[in-house]
Phi, psi and omega in degrees: 000126181261123181295133178270129181300323191291342180260009177263114183258115178284122186260341188304318182281354192269150176280161181290130176143202184259140177225143182243141179229141178242139177221155168244122182275128175231180184303328184296335182285326179283323178304315183299324186265007177058041171251115187250017190277348184258134179277328182200149179220139174215097185233136173257129186245124172248124183255123179249114172253122174252112185265128174243179188291328185241355179201174178232133179251126178242137177236117181260118176241126179227152175205153175155207185230146167229128187269117180233168172266140183293140180287338179269309184253355183065011168287133177289148177206165174270127177256121172285129181235149171195143177178180178224148173225132183242129174212161188245137172248123181240163181256137179216197178283329182214165177291129175219115176240031180295322185263135183296336186255359184219118179249124179252122182238154183304147174303141180088356172295153184231003176208158177220142181262119178259012182305313181296323181288324171295314172306307183296317181295323173293315178292326184279346178275348173297138174296150179293324176252122180260103183244125179299137183297333171308330186282319187293320181271351179082009180280332188280133174250114184219149178294326176291316176295322178297313181294318177299314183297319179293327185272352185297136177303128181267147176225116187273166186292325181294332180290317182291322180296314180291326177288327183291324187264325184257145171240164182291127175304332175296330178283325180297323177299320183289328176298324179296325178300322181289328184259006173270013187289000000 
């Protein structure tokens, strides 16, 4: 992973208070991080940096579309994403990023790279199952869906009726053992 300079924010020259940064996240951002699950990315990211005397507070607000393949049909579709992520940067003796909501950087640092936090917040905002909206409302016509429907096990009415009314005689004998005490 190569750190992108555009996501390295120099805070040393900034006054105490709020500062805003705007970014457009594209597929190249994820390609740089060697993440290949997305076909296309169009996300608008707003970064709010609140500089205080002893710490920095970051709020990442993002919204947009990510083009991904459906888990069922492998058809591409646009998944809408939006969310917020808040984390704090403090100063300490050494670099420490063990806590996901707290980043500790060495005293004397003058910039911080937020690329990893942007990546994680967007990737974690994706639903675990990616289902094309056309599947849920029944409007998607796909060869894969047609084949799945063709191969679906068929159950006739006779089978369900016979199973519901008749039991296996071996089980009837076992049931009698419980009542013969």
